[in-house]
N, CA, C and O atoms as CSV, one atom per row, in Angstrom:
chain,resi,resn,atom,element,x,y,z
A,1,UNK,N,N,133.633,85.020,220.139
A,1,UNK,CA,C,135.068,84.858,220.343
A,1,UNK,C,C,135.799,85.528,219.186
A,1,UNK,O,O,135.443,85.343,218.023
A,2,UNK,N,N,136.821,86.304,219.515
A,2,UNK,CA,C,137.612,86.994,218.494
A,2,UNK,C,C,138.407,85.994,217.668
A,2,UNK,O,O,138.855,84.960,218.164
A,3,UNK,N,N,138.566,86.332,216.402
A,3,UNK,CA,C,139.269,85.470,215.450
A,3,UNK,C,C,140.589,86.115,215.022
A,3,UNK,O,O,140.824,87.302,215.248
A,4,UNK,N,N,141.431,85.308,214.405
A,4,UNK,CA,C,142.708,85.793,213.880
A,4,UNK,C,C,142.477,86.967,212.936
A,4,UNK,O,O,143.240,87.934,212.944
A,5,UNK,N,N,141.414,86.883,212.113
A,5,UNK,CA,C,141.150,87.947,211.138
A,5,UNK,C,C,140.931,89.312,211.804
A,5,UNK,O,O,141.066,90.345,211.149
A,6,UNK,N,N,140.596,89.321,213.094
A,6,UNK,CA,C,140.406,90.577,213.811
A,6,UNK,C,C,141.730,91.220,214.225
A,6,UNK,O,O,141.750,92.398,214.581
A,7,UNK,N,N,142.833,90.472,214.187
A,7,UNK,CA,C,144.131,90.962,214.653
A,7,UNK,C,C,145.234,90.887,213.591
A,7,UNK,O,O,146.333,91.398,213.806
A,8,UNK,N,N,144.953,90.268,212.474
A,8,UNK,CA,C,145.974,90.014,211.462
A,8,UNK,C,C,146.588,91.316,210.938
A,8,UNK,O,O,145.904,92.326,210.768
A,9,UNK,N,N,147.873,91.259,210.694
A,9,UNK,CA,C,148.566,92.336,209.990
A,9,UNK,C,C,148.714,91.842,208.561
A,9,UNK,O,O,149.495,90.932,208.285
A,10,UNK,N,N,147.968,92.441,207.670
A,10,UNK,CA,C,147.934,91.999,206.275
A,10,UNK,C,C,149.274,92.262,205.593
A,10,UNK,O,O,149.956,93.244,205.882
A,11,UNK,N,N,149.630,91.360,204.682
A,11,UNK,CA,C,150.865,91.514,203.918
A,11,UNK,C,C,150.715,92.700,202.979
A,11,UNK,O,O,149.722,92.828,202.263
A,12,UNK,N,N,151.709,93.551,202.997
A,12,UNK,CA,C,151.766,94.682,202.075
A,12,UNK,C,C,153.235,94.892,201.727
A,12,UNK,O,O,154.118,94.301,202.349
A,13,UNK,N,N,153.485,95.712,200.758
A,13,UNK,CA,C,154.871,95.964,200.348
A,13,UNK,C,C,155.526,96.915,201.347
A,13,UNK,O,O,154.892,97.890,201.749
A,14,UNK,N,N,156.734,96.675,201.750
A,14,UNK,CA,C,157.526,95.502,201.409
A,14,UNK,C,C,157.038,94.282,202.193
A,14,UNK,O,O,156.871,94.338,203.411
A,15,UNK,N,N,156.819,93.206,201.490
A,15,UNK,CA,C,156.305,91.980,202.103
A,15,UNK,C,C,157.416,91.275,202.874
A,15,UNK,O,O,158.563,91.251,202.428
A,16,UNK,N,N,157.078,90.699,204.035
A,16,UNK,CA,C,158.111,90.042,204.848
A,16,UNK,C,C,158.423,88.625,204.390
A,16,UNK,O,O,158.456,87.700,205.202
A,17,UNK,N,N,158.654,88.450,203.082
A,17,UNK,CA,C,159.074,87.138,202.603
A,17,UNK,C,C,159.977,87.251,201.386
A,17,UNK,O,O,159.989,88.243,200.657
A,18,UNK,N,N,160.738,86.166,201.211
A,18,UNK,CA,C,161.666,86.040,200.084
A,18,UNK,C,C,161.406,84.692,199.423
A,18,UNK,O,O,160.755,83.820,199.997
A,19,UNK,N,N,161.918,84.538,198.224
A,19,UNK,CA,C,161.800,83.258,197.509
A,19,UNK,C,C,162.881,82.305,198.012
A,19,UNK,O,O,163.953,82.741,198.430
A,20,UNK,N,N,162.598,81.018,197.970
A,20,UNK,CA,C,163.531,80.025,198.510
A,20,UNK,C,C,164.864,79.989,197.775
A,20,UNK,O,O,165.866,79.562,198.349
A,21,UNK,N,N,164.899,80.428,196.516
A,21,UNK,CA,C,166.150,80.429,195.760
A,21,UNK,C,C,166.898,81.763,195.817
A,21,UNK,O,O,167.947,81.906,195.189
A,22,UNK,N,N,166.372,82.737,196.560
A,22,UNK,CA,C,167.075,84.020,196.685
A,22,UNK,C,C,168.411,83.814,197.392
A,22,UNK,O,O,168.476,83.106,198.398
A,23,UNK,N,N,169.486,84.431,196.874
A,23,UNK,CA,C,170.789,84.311,197.535
A,23,UNK,C,C,170.740,84.875,198.960
A,23,UNK,O,O,170.029,85.842,199.233
A,24,UNK,N,N,171.499,84.262,199.848
A,24,UNK,CA,C,171.506,84.676,201.253
A,24,UNK,C,C,171.886,86.136,201.401
A,24,UNK,O,O,171.311,86.836,202.236
A,25,UNK,N,N,172.830,86.611,200.620
A,25,UNK,CA,C,173.243,88.011,200.732
A,25,UNK,C,C,172.076,88.939,200.387
A,25,UNK,O,O,171.929,89.993,201.006
A,26,UNK,N,N,171.237,88.563,199.400
A,26,UNK,CA,C,170.057,89.362,199.054
A,26,UNK,C,C,169.033,89.326,200.188
A,26,UNK,O,O,168.399,90.336,200.495
A,27,UNK,N,N,168.882,88.165,200.801
A,27,UNK,CA,C,167.970,88.037,201.948
A,27,UNK,C,C,168.417,88.977,203.066
A,27,UNK,O,O,167.606,89.700,203.644
A,28,UNK,N,N,169.714,88.956,203.362
A,28,UNK,CA,C,170.254,89.804,204.436
A,28,UNK,C,C,170.032,91.285,204.132
A,28,UNK,O,O,169.647,92.052,205.015
A,29,UNK,N,N,170.271,91.679,202.901
A,29,UNK,CA,C,170.083,93.085,202.527
A,29,UNK,C,C,168.609,93.486,202.617
A,29,UNK,O,O,168.295,94.598,203.042
A,30,UNK,N,N,167.722,92.602,202.226
A,30,UNK,CA,C,166.280,92.877,202.271
A,30,UNK,C,C,165.800,93.011,203.722
A,30,UNK,O,O,165.042,93.921,204.058
A,31,UNK,N,N,166.259,92.087,204.568
A,31,UNK,CA,C,165.894,92.138,205.987
A,31,UNK,C,C,166.392,93.442,206.614
A,31,UNK,O,O,165.663,94.098,207.358
A,32,UNK,N,N,167.633,93.810,206.308
A,32,UNK,CA,C,168.212,95.034,206.876
A,32,UNK,C,C,167.515,96.284,206.336
A,32,UNK,O,O,167.227,97.209,207.095
A,33,UNK,N,N,167.247,96.316,205.049
A,33,UNK,CA,C,166.639,97.494,204.431
A,33,UNK,C,C,165.262,97.792,205.019
A,33,UNK,O,O,164.918,98.953,205.240
A,34,UNK,N,N,164.475,96.746,205.273
A,34,UNK,CA,C,163.113,96.957,205.738
A,34,UNK,C,C,162.921,96.652,207.223
A,34,UNK,O,O,161.797,96.635,207.725
A,35,UNK,N,N,164.021,96.414,207.909
A,35,UNK,CA,C,163.999,96.255,209.366
A,35,UNK,C,C,163.013,95.187,209.845
A,35,UNK,O,O,162.223,95.425,210.758
A,36,UNK,N,N,163.067,94.010,209.219
A,36,UNK,CA,C,162.247,92.896,209.680
A,36,UNK,C,C,162.905,92.351,210.942
A,36,UNK,O,O,163.943,91.692,210.870
A,37,UNK,N,N,162.311,92.621,212.087
A,37,UNK,CA,C,162.949,92.365,213.378
A,37,UNK,C,C,162.972,90.910,213.820
A,37,UNK,O,O,163.852,90.528,214.591
A,38,UNK,N,N,162.052,90.097,213.368
A,38,UNK,CA,C,161.982,88.721,213.869
A,38,UNK,C,C,162.591,87.726,212.889
A,38,UNK,O,O,163.090,86.676,213.294
A,39,UNK,N,N,162.550,88.051,211.620
A,39,UNK,CA,C,163.002,87.137,210.593
A,39,UNK,C,C,162.153,87.336,209.360
A,39,UNK,O,O,161.491,88.361,209.198
A,40,UNK,N,N,162.182,86.332,208.486
A,40,UNK,CA,C,161.483,86.503,207.220
A,40,UNK,C,C,160.934,85.154,206.730
A,40,UNK,O,O,161.587,84.121,206.877
A,41,UNK,N,N,159.744,85.178,206.156
A,41,UNK,CA,C,159.122,83.976,205.616
A,41,UNK,C,C,159.748,83.638,204.264
A,41,UNK,O,O,160.174,84.526,203.525
A,42,UNK,N,N,159.796,82.356,203.955
A,42,UNK,CA,C,160.343,81.888,202.684
A,42,UNK,C,C,159.208,81.216,201.919
A,42,UNK,O,O,158.508,80.355,202.451
A,43,UNK,N,N,159.037,81.626,200.657
A,43,UNK,CA,C,157.966,81.084,199.823
A,43,UNK,C,C,158.557,80.436,198.570
A,43,UNK,O,O,159.676,80.742,198.159
A,44,UNK,N,N,157.776,79.537,197.977
A,44,UNK,CA,C,158.227,78.867,196.752
A,44,UNK,C,C,157.764,79.649,195.523
A,44,UNK,O,O,157.239,80.756,195.641
A,45,UNK,N,N,157.964,79.062,194.347
A,45,UNK,CA,C,157.615,79.750,193.099
A,45,UNK,C,C,156.109,79.958,192.949
A,45,UNK,O,O,155.677,80.766,192.126
A,46,UNK,N,N,155.295,79.227,193.744
A,46,UNK,CA,C,153.841,79.397,193.728
A,46,UNK,C,C,153.351,80.270,194.884
A,46,UNK,O,O,152.154,80.322,195.166
A,47,UNK,N,N,154.283,80.951,195.547
A,47,UNK,CA,C,153.995,81.843,196.675
A,47,UNK,C,C,153.452,81.123,197.904
A,47,UNK,O,O,152.777,81.732,198.735
A,48,UNK,N,N,153.744,79.826,198.021
A,48,UNK,CA,C,153.315,79.064,199.195
A,48,UNK,C,C,154.439,79.051,200.226
A,48,UNK,O,O,155.618,79.011,199.876
A,49,UNK,N,N,154.063,79.086,201.483
A,49,UNK,CA,C,155.028,79.088,202.576
A,49,UNK,C,C,155.798,77.770,202.618
A,49,UNK,O,O,155.201,76.694,202.649
A,50,UNK,N,N,157.126,77.862,202.618
A,50,UNK,CA,C,157.961,76.661,202.717
A,50,UNK,C,C,158.946,76.727,203.877
A,50,UNK,O,O,159.568,75.724,204.224
A,51,UNK,N,N,159.090,77.923,204.485
A,51,UNK,CA,C,160.038,78.019,205.587
A,51,UNK,C,C,160.063,79.391,206.230
A,51,UNK,O,O,159.311,80.296,205.866
A,52,UNK,N,N,160.950,79.509,207.192
A,52,UNK,CA,C,161.130,80.767,207.918
A,52,UNK,C,C,162.606,80.883,208.290
A,52,UNK,O,O,163.225,79.908,208.714
A,53,UNK,N,N,163.158,82.072,208.129
A,53,UNK,CA,C,164.536,82.327,208.545
A,53,UNK,C,C,164.489,83.260,209.743
A,53,UNK,O,O,164.105,84.424,209.626
A,54,UNK,N,N,164.887,82.732,210.899
A,54,UNK,CA,C,164.967,83.572,212.090
A,54,UNK,C,C,166.139,84.520,211.931
A,54,UNK,O,O,167.170,84.165,211.359
A,55,UNK,N,N,165.972,85.713,212.437
A,55,UNK,CA,C,167.017,86.716,212.325
A,55,UNK,C,C,168.335,86.227,212.924
A,55,UNK,O,O,169.401,86.465,212.358
A,56,UNK,N,N,168.263,85.541,214.074
A,56,UNK,CA,C,169.510,85.077,214.684
A,56,UNK,C,C,170.204,84.006,213.843
A,56,UNK,O,O,171.433,83.928,213.856
A,57,UNK,N,N,169.450,83.177,213.111
A,57,UNK,CA,C,170.072,82.194,212.210
A,57,UNK,C,C,170.755,82.874,211.028
A,57,UNK,O,O,171.828,82.453,210.595
A,58,UNK,N,N,170.135,83.918,210.514
A,58,UNK,CA,C,170.732,84.677,209.422
A,58,UNK,C,C,172.037,85.330,209.887
A,58,UNK,O,O,173.045,85.289,209.182
A,59,UNK,N,N,172.009,85.921,211.057
A,59,UNK,CA,C,173.213,86.562,211.603
A,59,UNK,C,C,174.308,85.529,211.826
A,59,UNK,O,O,175.466,85.770,211.487
A,60,UNK,N,N,173.950,84.380,212.395
A,60,UNK,CA,C,174.939,83.318,212.609
A,60,UNK,C,C,175.604,82.911,211.296
A,60,UNK,O,O,176.820,82.733,211.237
A,61,UNK,N,N,174.801,82.767,210.250
A,61,UNK,CA,C,175.360,82.388,208.951
A,61,UNK,C,C,176.312,83.469,208.444
A,61,UNK,O,O,177.406,83.165,207.968
A,62,UNK,N,N,175.900,84.713,208.545
A,62,UNK,CA,C,176.734,85.800,208.030
A,62,UNK,C,C,178.039,85.950,208.806
A,62,UNK,O,O,179.054,86.367,208.248
A,63,UNK,N,N,178.010,85.611,210.086
A,63,UNK,CA,C,179.197,85.800,210.925
A,63,UNK,C,C,180.029,84.548,211.110
A,63,UNK,O,O,181.115,84.612,211.687
A,64,UNK,N,N,179.547,83.412,210.637
A,64,UNK,CA,C,180.231,82.152,210.951
A,64,UNK,C,C,181.679,82.118,210.490
A,64,UNK,O,O,182.519,81.522,211.163
A,65,UNK,N,N,181.983,82.726,209.391
A,65,UNK,CA,C,183.359,82.713,208.905
A,65,UNK,C,C,184.156,83.924,209.390
A,65,UNK,O,O,185.347,84.041,209.101
A,66,UNK,N,N,183.505,84.817,210.120
A,66,UNK,CA,C,184.218,86.000,210.582
A,66,UNK,C,C,184.814,85.816,211.966
A,66,UNK,O,O,185.636,86.627,212.392
A,67,UNK,N,N,184.420,84.772,212.675
A,67,UNK,CA,C,184.960,84.572,214.016
A,67,UNK,C,C,186.431,84.182,213.907
A,67,UNK,O,O,186.801,83.393,213.038
A,68,UNK,N,N,187.266,84.731,214.782
A,68,UNK,CA,C,188.700,84.459,214.678
A,68,UNK,C,C,189.009,82.997,214.976
A,68,UNK,O,O,188.404,82.382,215.854
A,69,UNK,N,N,189.948,82.466,214.238
A,69,UNK,CA,C,190.406,81.099,214.460
A,69,UNK,C,C,191.874,81.155,214.860
A,69,UNK,O,O,192.672,81.886,214.273
A,70,UNK,N,N,192.200,80.381,215.853
A,70,UNK,CA,C,193.580,80.341,216.315
A,70,UNK,C,C,194.437,79.680,215.247
A,70,UNK,O,O,194.127,78.588,214.770
A,71,UNK,N,N,195.516,80.357,214.879
A,71,UNK,CA,C,196.469,79.791,213.943
A,71,UNK,C,C,196.069,79.837,212.489
A,71,UNK,O,O,196.745,79.236,211.654
A,72,UNK,N,N,194.985,80.533,212.151
A,72,UNK,CA,C,194.621,80.626,210.742
A,72,UNK,C,C,194.157,82.035,210.415
A,72,UNK,O,O,193.663,82.772,211.269
A,73,UNK,N,N,194.332,82.376,209.168
A,73,UNK,CA,C,193.895,83.680,208.685
A,73,UNK,C,C,192.806,83.434,207.664
A,73,UNK,O,O,192.953,82.612,206.760
A,74,UNK,N,N,191.712,84.157,207.820
A,74,UNK,CA,C,190.599,84.002,206.892
A,74,UNK,C,C,190.798,85.001,205.758
A,74,UNK,O,O,190.907,86.204,205.994
A,75,UNK,N,N,190.842,84.506,204.553
A,75,UNK,CA,C,191.034,85.408,203.413
A,75,UNK,C,C,189.739,86.146,203.105
A,75,UNK,O,O,188.644,85.651,203.374
A,76,UNK,N,N,189.880,87.315,202.546
A,76,UNK,CA,C,188.712,88.097,202.146
A,76,UNK,C,C,187.908,87.321,201.110
A,76,UNK,O,O,186.677,87.342,201.127
A,77,UNK,N,N,188.597,86.645,200.221
A,77,UNK,CA,C,187.931,85.860,199.185
A,77,UNK,C,C,187.067,84.765,199.806
A,77,UNK,O,O,185.926,84.557,199.391
A,78,UNK,N,N,187.615,84.061,200.807
A,78,UNK,CA,C,186.864,83.002,201.477
A,78,UNK,C,C,185.634,83.575,202.178
A,78,UNK,O,O,184.555,82.984,202.134
A,79,UNK,N,N,185.802,84.718,202.820
A,79,UNK,CA,C,184.689,85.364,203.510
A,79,UNK,C,C,183.600,85.745,202.509
A,79,UNK,O,O,182.421,85.491,202.755
A,80,UNK,N,N,183.977,86.346,201.395
A,80,UNK,CA,C,182.998,86.738,200.389
A,80,UNK,C,C,182.311,85.523,199.780
A,80,UNK,O,O,181.106,85.546,199.530
A,81,UNK,N,N,183.085,84.457,199.541
A,81,UNK,CA,C,182.488,83.229,199.020
A,81,UNK,C,C,181.423,82.698,199.968
A,81,UNK,O,O,180.364,82.251,199.529
A,82,UNK,N,N,181.701,82.748,201.265
A,82,UNK,CA,C,180.741,82.274,202.264
A,82,UNK,C,C,179.495,83.144,202.281
A,82,UNK,O,O,178.376,82.631,202.317
A,83,UNK,N,N,179.682,84.461,202.255
A,83,UNK,CA,C,178.541,85.372,202.299
A,83,UNK,C,C,177.649,85.236,201.066
A,83,UNK,O,O,176.426,85.330,201.161
A,84,UNK,N,N,178.271,85.015,199.917
A,84,UNK,CA,C,177.511,84.968,198.681
A,84,UNK,C,C,177.063,83.560,198.305
A,84,UNK,O,O,176.353,83.384,197.315
A,85,UNK,N,N,177.464,82.565,199.071
A,85,UNK,CA,C,177.073,81.200,198.743
A,85,UNK,C,C,175.751,80.851,199.408
A,85,UNK,O,O,175.405,81.385,200.462
A,86,UNK,N,N,175.040,79.968,198.788
A,86,UNK,CA,C,173.806,79.472,199.376
A,86,UNK,C,C,172.618,80.357,199.083
A,86,UNK,O,O,172.741,81.480,198.592
A,87,UNK,N,N,171.459,79.804,199.405
A,87,UNK,CA,C,170.208,80.526,199.191
A,87,UNK,C,C,169.343,80.416,200.446
A,87,UNK,O,O,169.698,79.738,201.410
A,88,UNK,N,N,168.236,81.081,200.408
A,88,UNK,CA,C,167.332,81.112,201.557
A,88,UNK,C,C,166.981,79.703,202.033
A,88,UNK,O,O,166.906,79.458,203.237
A,89,UNK,N,N,166.768,78.782,201.103
A,89,UNK,CA,C,166.376,77.429,201.498
A,89,UNK,C,C,167.457,76.707,202.289
A,89,UNK,O,O,167.167,75.749,203.004
A,90,UNK,N,N,168.720,77.167,202.164
A,90,UNK,CA,C,169.823,76.526,202.880
A,90,UNK,C,C,169.847,76.845,204.372
A,90,UNK,O,O,170.418,76.088,205.158
A,91,UNK,N,N,169.237,77.950,204.764
A,91,UNK,CA,C,169.284,78.333,206.185
A,91,UNK,C,C,167.899,78.468,206.825
A,91,UNK,O,O,167.783,78.847,207.990
A,92,UNK,N,N,166.856,78.158,206.059
A,92,UNK,CA,C,165.497,78.305,206.601
A,92,UNK,C,C,165.120,77.105,207.465
A,92,UNK,O,O,165.634,75.999,207.298
A,93,UNK,N,N,164.212,77.365,208.382
A,93,UNK,CA,C,163.567,76.291,209.136
A,93,UNK,C,C,162.356,75.862,208.332
A,93,UNK,O,O,161.629,76.697,207.793
A,94,UNK,N,N,162.141,74.563,208.254
A,94,UNK,CA,C,160.995,74.036,207.512
A,94,UNK,C,C,159.878,73.690,208.492
A,94,UNK,O,O,160.057,73.779,209.707
A,95,UNK,N,N,158.732,73.297,207.958
A,95,UNK,CA,C,157.574,72.915,208.784
A,95,UNK,C,C,157.224,74.015,209.781
A,95,UNK,O,O,157.136,73.778,210.986
A,96,UNK,N,N,157.030,75.192,209.268
A,96,UNK,CA,C,156.726,76.361,210.088
A,96,UNK,C,C,155.274,76.289,210.572
A,96,UNK,O,O,154.359,76.132,209.764
A,97,UNK,N,N,155.064,76.402,211.879
A,97,UNK,CA,C,153.680,76.462,212.375
A,97,UNK,C,C,152.982,77.688,211.785
A,97,UNK,O,O,153.624,78.706,211.525
A,98,UNK,N,N,151.686,77.590,211.579
A,98,UNK,CA,C,150.920,78.690,211.007
A,98,UNK,C,C,149.505,78.644,211.562
A,98,UNK,O,O,149.107,77.679,212.215
A,99,UNK,N,N,148.761,79.698,211.290
A,99,UNK,CA,C,147.346,79.751,211.660
A,99,UNK,C,C,146.549,80.198,210.434
A,99,UNK,O,O,147.095,80.667,209.436
A,100,UNK,N,N,145.242,80.031,210.559
A,100,UNK,CA,C,144.317,80.471,209.513
A,100,UNK,C,C,143.458,81.604,210.067
A,100,UNK,O,O,143.320,81.748,211.282
A,101,UNK,N,N,142.888,82.398,209.182
A,101,UNK,CA,C,142.077,83.555,209.580
A,101,UNK,C,C,140.898,83.211,210.477
A,101,UNK,O,O,140.529,83.998,211.349
A,102,UNK,N,N,140.307,82.042,210.269
A,102,UNK,CA,C,139.092,81.703,211.006
A,102,UNK,C,C,139.358,81.054,212.360
A,102,UNK,O,O,138.415,80.735,213.083
A,103,UNK,N,N,140.634,80.852,212.715
A,103,UNK,CA,C,140.960,80.320,214.044
A,103,UNK,C,C,140.730,81.401,215.092
A,103,UNK,O,O,140.758,82.595,214.795
A,104,UNK,N,N,140.502,80.957,216.323
A,104,UNK,CA,C,140.349,81.939,217.394
A,104,UNK,C,C,141.705,82.555,217.697
A,104,UNK,O,O,142.745,81.909,217.561
A,105,UNK,N,N,141.673,83.809,218.107
A,105,UNK,CA,C,142.928,84.484,218.438
A,105,UNK,C,C,143.595,83.803,219.626
A,105,UNK,O,O,144.823,83.754,219.706
A,106,UNK,N,N,142.797,83.280,220.545
A,106,UNK,CA,C,143.370,82.589,221.699
A,106,UNK,C,C,144.162,81.360,221.269
A,106,UNK,O,O,145.266,81.136,221.765
A,107,UNK,N,N,143.616,80.559,220.353
A,107,UNK,CA,C,144.355,79.378,219.897
A,107,UNK,C,C,145.618,79.774,219.134
A,107,UNK,O,O,146.638,79.091,219.219
A,108,UNK,N,N,145.547,80.876,218.392
A,108,UNK,CA,C,146.727,81.356,217.663
A,108,UNK,C,C,147.821,81.798,218.627
A,108,UNK,O,O,148.994,81.478,218.430
A,109,UNK,N,N,147.443,82.523,219.655
A,109,UNK,CA,C,148.424,82.970,220.653
A,109,UNK,C,C,148.993,81.774,221.400
A,109,UNK,O,O,150.194,81.718,221.666
A,110,UNK,N,N,148.136,80.821,221.739
A,110,UNK,CA,C,148.631,79.590,222.389
A,110,UNK,C,C,149.684,78.906,221.516
A,110,UNK,O,O,150.696,78.418,222.019
A,111,UNK,N,N,149.440,78.876,220.216
A,111,UNK,CA,C,150.390,78.246,219.287
A,111,UNK,C,C,151.698,79.053,219.231
A,111,UNK,O,O,152.786,78.478,219.201
A,112,UNK,N,N,151.583,80.381,219.218
A,112,UNK,CA,C,152.787,81.226,219.216
A,112,UNK,C,C,153.631,80.950,220.458
A,112,UNK,O,O,154.854,80.835,220.379
A,113,UNK,N,N,152.970,80.847,221.589
A,113,UNK,CA,C,153.689,80.604,222.839
A,113,UNK,C,C,154.251,79.189,222.888
A,113,UNK,O,O,155.375,78.981,223.345
A,114,UNK,N,N,153.478,78.220,222.420
A,114,UNK,CA,C,153.934,76.830,222.421
A,114,UNK,C,C,155.205,76.644,221.590
A,114,UNK,O,O,156.118,75.924,221.994
A,115,UNK,N,N,155.255,77.294,220.433
A,115,UNK,CA,C,156.400,77.157,219.538
A,115,UNK,C,C,157.444,78.267,219.733
A,115,UNK,O,O,158.428,78.343,218.997
A,116,UNK,N,N,157.214,79.121,220.733
A,116,UNK,CA,C,158.141,80.221,221.034
A,116,UNK,C,C,158.407,81.078,219.791
A,116,UNK,O,O,159.552,81.384,219.456
A,117,UNK,N,N,157.320,81.450,219.124
A,117,UNK,CA,C,157.427,82.250,217.902
A,117,UNK,C,C,157.066,83.695,218.184
A,117,UNK,O,O,156.069,83.983,218.846
A,118,UNK,N,N,157.880,84.587,217.681
A,118,UNK,CA,C,157.620,86.012,217.845
A,118,UNK,C,C,156.760,86.556,216.708
A,118,UNK,O,O,156.197,87.647,216.797
A,119,UNK,N,N,156.675,85.773,215.649
A,119,UNK,CA,C,155.842,86.134,214.501
A,119,UNK,C,C,155.241,84.835,213.949
A,119,UNK,O,O,155.946,83.836,213.799
A,120,UNK,N,N,153.962,84.854,213.655
A,120,UNK,CA,C,153.250,83.651,213.202
A,120,UNK,C,C,152.575,83.960,211.870
A,120,UNK,O,O,151.793,84.907,211.784
A,121,UNK,N,N,152.865,83.174,210.826
A,121,UNK,CA,C,152.220,83.427,209.539
A,121,UNK,C,C,150.742,83.028,209.561
A,121,UNK,O,O,150.340,82.069,210.221
A,122,UNK,N,N,149.965,83.791,208.825
A,122,UNK,CA,C,148.556,83.472,208.614
A,122,UNK,C,C,148.423,83.095,207.144
A,122,UNK,O,O,148.756,83.879,206.256
A,123,UNK,N,N,147.925,81.865,206.897
A,123,UNK,CA,C,147.819,81.353,205.538
A,123,UNK,C,C,146.374,81.287,205.075
A,123,UNK,O,O,145.449,81.119,205.870
A,124,UNK,N,N,146.206,81.426,203.754
A,124,UNK,CA,C,144.879,81.201,203.186
A,124,UNK,C,C,144.721,79.704,202.886
A,124,UNK,O,O,145.604,78.910,203.209
A,125,UNK,N,N,143.621,79.330,202.282
A,125,UNK,CA,C,143.353,77.914,202.026
A,125,UNK,C,C,144.312,77.297,201.007
A,125,UNK,O,O,144.423,76.074,200.921
A,126,UNK,N,N,145.007,78.142,200.233
A,126,UNK,CA,C,145.972,77.651,199.243
A,126,UNK,C,C,147.386,77.568,199.808
A,126,UNK,O,O,148.312,77.178,199.097
A,127,UNK,N,N,147.563,77.930,201.073
A,127,UNK,CA,C,148.884,77.872,201.685
A,127,UNK,C,C,149.730,79.106,201.446
A,127,UNK,O,O,150.936,79.088,201.693
A,128,UNK,N,N,149.120,80.174,200.971
A,128,UNK,CA,C,149.842,81.423,200.727
A,128,UNK,C,C,149.762,82.318,201.964
A,128,UNK,O,O,148.747,82.353,202.661
A,129,UNK,N,N,150.855,83.041,202.220
A,129,UNK,CA,C,150.895,83.952,203.360
A,129,UNK,C,C,150.063,85.187,203.026
A,129,UNK,O,O,150.333,85.889,202.051
A,130,UNK,N,N,149.042,85.443,203.857
A,130,UNK,CA,C,148.204,86.623,203.645
A,130,UNK,C,C,148.427,87.666,204.730
A,130,UNK,O,O,147.941,88.793,204.637
A,131,UNK,N,N,149.167,87.275,205.758
A,131,UNK,CA,C,149.443,88.193,206.850
A,131,UNK,C,C,150.178,87.471,207.960
A,131,UNK,O,O,150.650,86.347,207.792
A,132,UNK,N,N,150.264,88.141,209.098
A,132,UNK,CA,C,150.956,87.541,210.227
A,132,UNK,C,C,150.463,88.143,211.533
A,132,UNK,O,O,149.838,89.204,211.559
A,133,UNK,N,N,150.757,87.449,212.592
A,133,UNK,CA,C,150.537,87.943,213.944
A,133,UNK,C,C,151.915,88.101,214.559
A,133,UNK,O,O,152.822,87.323,214.261
A,134,UNK,N,N,152.083,89.109,215.421
A,134,UNK,CA,C,153.369,89.248,216.091
A,134,UNK,C,C,153.151,89.489,217.581
A,134,UNK,O,O,152.028,89.386,218.074
A,135,UNK,N,N,154.212,89.805,218.283
A,135,UNK,CA,C,154.123,89.952,219.743
A,135,UNK,C,C,153.121,91.033,220.157
A,135,UNK,O,O,152.501,90.929,221.215
A,136,UNK,N,N,152.963,92.060,219.338
A,136,UNK,CA,C,151.981,93.089,219.683
A,136,UNK,C,C,150.566,92.512,219.682
A,136,UNK,O,O,149.684,93.049,220.352
A,137,UNK,N,N,150.340,91.431,218.944
A,137,UNK,CA,C,149.046,90.758,218.943
A,137,UNK,C,C,148.714,90.264,220.344
A,137,UNK,O,O,147.599,90.447,220.833
A,138,UNK,N,N,149.685,89.642,220.976
A,138,UNK,CA,C,149.481,89.119,222.326
A,138,UNK,C,C,149.154,90.260,223.286
A,138,UNK,O,O,148.254,90.144,224.118
A,139,UNK,N,N,149.883,91.344,223.166
A,139,UNK,CA,C,149.657,92.503,224.044
A,139,UNK,C,C,148.266,93.077,223.810
A,139,UNK,O,O,147.525,93.318,224.764
A,140,UNK,N,N,147.904,93.300,222.541
A,140,UNK,CA,C,146.589,93.870,222.232
A,140,UNK,C,C,145.452,92.969,222.705
A,140,UNK,O,O,144.459,93.450,223.251
A,141,UNK,N,N,145.597,91.676,222.496
A,141,UNK,CA,C,144.575,90.731,222.937
A,141,UNK,C,C,144.450,90.758,224.461
A,141,UNK,O,O,143.344,90.787,225.001
A,142,UNK,N,N,145.574,90.748,225.132
A,142,UNK,CA,C,145.573,90.765,226.606
A,142,UNK,C,C,144.927,92.038,227.140
A,142,UNK,O,O,144.140,91.993,228.085
A,143,UNK,N,N,145.261,93.166,226.536
A,143,UNK,CA,C,144.673,94.432,226.969
A,143,UNK,C,C,143.168,94.470,226.732
A,143,UNK,O,O,142.417,94.982,227.563
A,144,UNK,N,N,142.728,93.927,225.594
A,144,UNK,CA,C,141.289,93.953,225.296
A,144,UNK,C,C,140.503,93.107,226.298
A,144,UNK,O,O,139.338,93.395,226.576
A,145,UNK,N,N,141.128,92.078,226.833
A,145,UNK,CA,C,140.457,91.230,227.830
A,145,UNK,C,C,140.423,91.894,229.186
A,145,UNK,O,O,139.543,91.607,229.998
A,146,UNK,N,N,141.372,92.779,229.442
A,146,UNK,CA,C,141.442,93.445,230.746
A,146,UNK,C,C,140.499,94.634,230.827
A,146,UNK,O,O,140.024,94.979,231.909
A,147,UNK,N,N,140.224,95.259,229.693
A,147,UNK,CA,C,139.411,96.483,229.680
A,147,UNK,C,C,137.944,96.198,229.495
A,147,UNK,O,O,137.134,97.124,229.464
């Protein structure tokens, strides 16, 4: 039976994670610069996974003060304060599902589908992100079973 280690995309620079105390504006710039399409993992000072920021949650945060309000004008200062306030930990989802290298790829894909995740972190025994699986994993696995 194929294992996660047979399909894992190993972490390399630029790594798809930020520190939990990184300012939200820095997170947004990093995501945009490197085109992380699904979101970004959040790690603590020991490089252990503590959360995940979905791209749509990041966009919602960045745009929340830009939506027009009836009868009020949003000042540029207020908008900038909102964009520059907070850190990754303020908008991340906690308790992120993950898989390990020695799990079967089928169980990993089942977990991705169960939690509706487009990207799934792969952790080592210390809880550090060593790679990830994404939607192409499901496609590649499915194709390998058909051929």
